[in-house]
N, C-alpha and C positions, 0 to 999 in steps of 0.2 A: 495617446490620444484615448484615455480611459474615461468613459462616462460614468455618470452616477445618478441613482434615483433618489438621492437625498432631496427634499423639498418638492418633490413631484410623485404624486400618488401613482402607484402601478395600477393601470387600468384593469377592469375586471376580466376581459378576454385575454390579458397579458399575464395573468397569474399561472404559474406552473401547473397547478392541479387542473385548471380549465383548459389549458393548452393540451394537456395529456388527454383529457376527455374529447377535446376536438379531433386530435390525430387518431385517437381510438375509434371514434365514430367514422372518420373518413376510411380508415383501414377497413373496418367492417363492411362499409359501402363497396369499397374496392373488391374485398373478397366476395361479397354477394354478387356482384356485377361480373367479376372476373371467371366465376365458376359457372355461370349461366350463358355466356356468350361464347361463340366459336373462336378459333384462333385466327389472327391475321396471317397473311401470307408468310412473312419472316418468321413468326412463331412456330408455324407448322414446319418450317425448315429447320429451325433450331430444336424442336422436339426431337427430330431424328439425332441430333447431337447428343441430346440427353439420354437416349437409348443406347448409344454407343460413345461412352467417354473416351476421350483420346487426349494426347498431349497438345494437339493443334488442330486447326481446320483451315480449310481453303479460304475462308473469308476472314476470320477473326482468331484471336486467342481464345482459349477454351473455357473461361470462367463461367459463361451463361450456360454452357453445357453441364457444368458440375452443379450449378444451382438447379437447373431443370431436373438433372438425375436425381438430387436430393428431394425435391418436391414430388417427383414420381415414386420415390421410395416411400414417401409419407402418405400420398394420396392417389396413388396409381397413375396410369397413363390417361389422365383426364386434364381438362382445361385448368382445373384448380392445381393439380399436380405441376404443370408447366409453370404456372404463374405465381405460385405461392410465395417462392422466397423473394422474388422480385417486389411483391407487394410488401411483404414483410420488412424488406430493406428500406423502403421509402418511410416506414414508421420509425425504425432504428435511426435512419438518417436525419429525421426530424429532431430526434432527442441529441443526436450528435451536433447537429447545427445549433440547437439551443445552447448546448454547453460552450461551443466554439464562440458564439456571439456574447455569451455571458462573461466569459473570462477576458475577452478582449475589451468589452465595453460594459454592459450591465444587464440587468433582466428585462429592461424595456426594450432594448435592441433586440435581445434574444427572442422576446415574444413575438414582436413584429417580423423578425426574420423567418420564425417558423410559420407564421400565417402567411407571409407573402410567398415562400416556397411552396406551400400547399395550395395557394390561389394561383399559381402559375399553371398554364394550360399544359405546358410540356410535362411538368411533374404531376400534376394533378389528374390528367388524363393518360399521360405516358406511363405512369406507374402501374397501369393495369397489365401492361405488356411485358413479356419476357424477351427481352433483346439485350444485346451487349452493353446498351447504355445504362441500363439499371445498375449492374455492378461498376461500370466506370464511374458513375455519378457517386455510389456509395463509397468506394474505396478512395476516391479523390477527396471526398468529403471527410473521411477518416484521417487522411494525411494532413488536410488542412487543421483539423482538430489537433493533431499531434504537434504540428508547427505553432498553433496558438499556445498550447500548454508549454511548449519549449520557450516561446517568446515572453511569456509571463513569468514562468518559474526560474528560467535560466539553467535548468538542470538538462545537461547534455544527453542523458540517458534517453531523453525522448527521441533523439536521432534514430535510435534503433527501432522503435516502433513506427516512426515515420517511413523508414526504409522498408519495413514489412508492408505497410498498407500500400506504398508506392509499387512494390513487386506485385502484390495482389491485384492492384489496379492495372498494371500491365498485362496480367492475365486476362483482363477483361476487354481492353481495347488499347491499340498502340498509341492513341492520341494521349495517354497519360504520360508519355515521354516528355510532352511539353510541360508538364507539372514539375519534372525534374530540372528542366531548363529555368523555369520560374523560381524554383528554390535556390538555384544557384545565383540568379539576379538578386534575390532578396540577401543573400549572404555577403555578396560583394558590394551592394548599395548601402546598406546599414553598417556604419563604422563598428558598433559594438558587436555586430555578429561576425566579423571577420576572424575573431578569435577561434571560432568553431572549426576553421579550416586546419588547425592543429589538433582537433579533438578526435580521438580514436573512435568514439561513438558515432560520428559522422561518417567515417570511412567504413565502419562496420555496418551502418545502416545502408551505405551504397552497395556493399558486398552482398548483403542479404537480398536487396532488391534485384540484383543481377542473378543471384543464385535462385530465386523463387521464379524468375522469368526464363531461366536457362533451358527448362524442358521445351518451351515453345521455340527456342533457338534449335534445339536438337531436332525437333519434329521438322522444322522448315528445311535444315540440312538434308534430312532423309527424303524430302518431297520437293526438291528442286527449288527451294525457297519461294514457293508459289505464293503463300500467304503475304510475305513481304513485297513480292513482285506486284501483286494485285493492289494492296493498299498504298504503298509508297509510290507506285506508278501514277497515282492520280495527282501527284504533287508536280509532275512534268507538263508545263503548258505547251500547246501548240501555236497559240496566239493570245492576245491580250485584248480585253474589252471591259467596259464599265457597266455593262448591262445587268450583270449579276450582283453588283455591289449593294444597290437599293433593295434588292429582293433579300440579301442577306441580312441587312440591318433590319428590314421590316419583319423578316420571319423571328429574329430574336425578340424584337418588341412585342410581336403578336403572341408568340408562344410563351413569353415570360408573363404576359398579361399587359396589355398597353398602359394602363394606369400604373401598375407597378414599375414599368419601364421608366415612365416619366419621373416617378419618385425616386428610382435608382440612379438616374442621371444627376439628380440634385446631390445625393449621398456620394456618387462618383466624384464630383466636382470637389466636394468638401475633403474627401480622402486624397485626392490628387494633390491639393494644396499642402497636406501634411506630408505626403510622399516626397515632394521637393524638399522639405524639410528634413528628410531622412527619418521620419518617425517610424518606428519598428512595426507598429500594428498596421498603420495604414499602408506601409510598403509591402507587407506580407499579403494584404487583400488586394493590392493593385498588381504588384509584380508577379505573383504566381499565376495570373491568368494572361498577362501580356503576351507571352511567346505563343500561346495557343491562338489568341486573338489576332496576332500578326499572321500566323499561318492562314487561319480562316480567311482573313481579309485577302491575303494574297491569292488563295485558291479562288475567291470569288472574282479575281480579275481575269481568270480564263475558263472558269467552269462554275456550275451551280454548288453551292453549299447546301447540303440536305439539312432540313430543319431540326433534325435530331442531333446533329454533329456537335453543337456548342453545349449540349446537355451538361457536361461536368461543371461548367462554370456557374450554372444557375444558382446553386446555394451561395456562391460568393456575391452574386448579383442581389440576391435576397437580402444579404446583410448590408449592401449598399443602400438599398431601399430602406431598410430598418433603420439605418443610421440617420437619414433624413426624416423619417416617420417619427421616430422616437423624439428627436430634438430639431424640429423644423427650423429654418432660418428666420431670423426675427423680421427681416424686411419681406416676408412672403405672407400673403393675405390669408384669410380664412378658408378660402377654397382649397388651399394646399393642405391644411390640416384635415379637411374632410375627404381629401383624396385617398388617404391610406385605408379607412374603414370601407369606403365605396369600393376600392380595389379588390379587398378581400371578399366582400359580398358579392361583387361581380364574378370573381374567379370561382368562388363555390357554387353560385347559381348556374354558370356556364357549365362547369364540371358536372353537376348534378344532371343537367339536361343531356349531356353527352352520355352519361351513364344510362339513363332512361332510354335515349334514342338507340344506344347500342344493344339494349335488350328487347326493346319493342319500337320499331322505327316510327318517328312521328310524322315523317314525310318519306313517301316511296318513290317519288318522281325523279330523284336527282340521279339515279343510277351509279355509274362509276365515279361521279364528281363527289359523291357522299364518301368521306373517308372511312365509314363503318361498313361500306358495301363489302369488304373483304370477309367479314364475318357471316355473310347470308347465304344460304341455300346450298351449302356444300354437301350436307348429309344426305339429301335428296339426290345429289348428283352420284354420291358414293353407292347408294342403294341401286340406282340404275346401273352403274358400271358393274356391280357385283352380279345383277340379274344377267347382263349381257354376257359377262365372262363364263357364268355357269351354262348358260344356253349355248354358248360356242365352245365349250370345253377347253377354256383357256386358263392358265395359272399366272400369267405374267401381264403386268400393266406397264406400258412404256409411257415415258413423258420426255419432253425436250426443254423444260425450264425448271430451275431449282425450285421456284414457287410451287409449281404443279407437282413436282416430286414429293415436296413435303405435304401438300393438300391430299394428294392420292394415299400416301401412307397413312395420314391421320383419319381420313374418312373411310379407310378400308381395313383399320387396326383390327376390327373384330372378325375378319375373314382370313382365309388362308392365302389371299392373293398376295404376290410378290410385286413390288414396285421397282422399276429400274429406270434411272435417269440416263438417257442415252449420250447427250454431250457432256463435256466437262467432268470427265471421270474422277478427277481429282477431288472434287467436292465430297465424293462418297467414299473417300479412302478409309474412313472409320468403320465402314460396314464390312463384316466378315466376307471373304471371297465365296464361301459356300452359299451366302445369302444373296449374291450378286453375279450369278452366273447362269443366264438363261440359255446360253448356246444356240440350239437351232430352234428353239421354241417359237411357236407362233404367239403373237401378243395383241392386247388392245392398247391402242394409242389414244390417250385423252389429252386434249389441249383446249384452251381458251380460243375462241374463233380468231381474235387478233393475234394470237401467237401460234397460229397453226402452221407447222412445218412438215405436213404430210407429203408435200411434193419432193422435199428432199429425202425423205424416208423411202421413196421409190428405188433409190440407189442401193438400198440395202435388203429390200424385200421383193419377192416376185409379184406380190399383189397388196395393194393398199386400197381397202374398200371402206367408204363411209357407211357406218351402221346406222347412227342416229345423231341428231343435233337436239340437244336439251337446253331448254332456257333455264338459267339460273335466276331465281326469283327473289324479289325483296318483298316480304309480307309483313304488313304493319296493320296498325289500327284501323287504317282507312283504305284497305284493299291491297293490291299487290301490283308490282311491275316487273319487267324482265331487266336484269342488270346486263347480262351478256349471254351469249349461247356458248355452250361446251359441246365440242365435236368429240365423237367416238369412233375410231377407225379399227378395223381388223387388219393386222399386219401378218400376212401369211408368207410361208417359204423363205425364211432369212437366207441370203446368198452366201453369208459368212457367219460363223458364230459370234455372238456378242459376249464379249469378255469383260471381266471387272477392272481391267487396266489396259 
């Protein structure tokens, strides 16, 4: 299903030099925004991972920790250090996507794919954040590029690179396992691909993928398989319902960009018809995401699918949309042809507004309903916690949620205060014992009002005294409002020593 630019002029914004300029400007905007806004809750938690690189972690494989560690090595323990590699990966990923779409189709499709990916809300906005989604999207995209090169060139040596990229993707998120299942489907479905089953390069690629992933297996074996239990335990349903199915589909459409989603569905239909005919290119783009989509749909039948989970398939969806935008069906009116540029402009405008709002709130009245609220007011809280710790001659800060543990560590990083997360100690297995041993120390307990577990702490301490309730505030151009209250307690006289495990 190879496209062509013959007889059809390449649009101004689809020219490679202009696309490079667009991606460069977007990357600079992301860097400028990312270095000037505070970390969201999960980023603050992953920042701890970057400070203590390990072979695995309680929640996910370790790739995001390595990216953060590298960024911190370059730019220090700062917001830019945490986010730099993730932001850089979105720029490199755009170039890889261009190459993938170009060799599978042509430069028109490649140009639209890059524009649509960057105009999607999940990638356009989410690329600011250092989470496991960034490396999973990146390495899934690299593996897809390797498969595209293989499909076009018929050079079996590409299997080796595909295996390496897939292994690195597994170091980012376990969901990349579904890419492997999709590759097997593609091999079996397209007759000409079945010969690769006898190719030593295919099997070497598989061995390399497993070898790259093996440190995570070793870490889990050493830690009661806790990461596998946590993540794969989500797949076990307790009951079934359709109430989350519509939410799942709506989230994909909304975070892709509703207009891009409409265009992508047209491209999907065209590619599906070619897949039925066992076309290699169309089958590659369809079958490599089918296992993951089936899993996500099944999950939506018993619980909520988080909006970021489908992130690795967004580059493929961008190609779907690009196929339809570059060569719209003849029986579709002018309105459809206007949809593609409108979708790109809409995506860029909304993304720009989010960047501005993240830096300086345009509206302060939404409180916790505003997704950017997580970035607000934490340094003021940290300053007050440090003041109270000094006044009470306390060296340890206690928390009871992983989010606050990350928050407290980040907002107190310029002090000598130590942060100790009391429950779920396996989360902090990467931190050396000598930095996680408060023993019989008095502590300050810091918690959001909605997550206050001070009553349960009375079982561990002789006295639990509320010292102060501090409002976390949203300060913008048009005043300030309270987002939530943060409570600070003094925990005195531990009844038994708090240990690191």
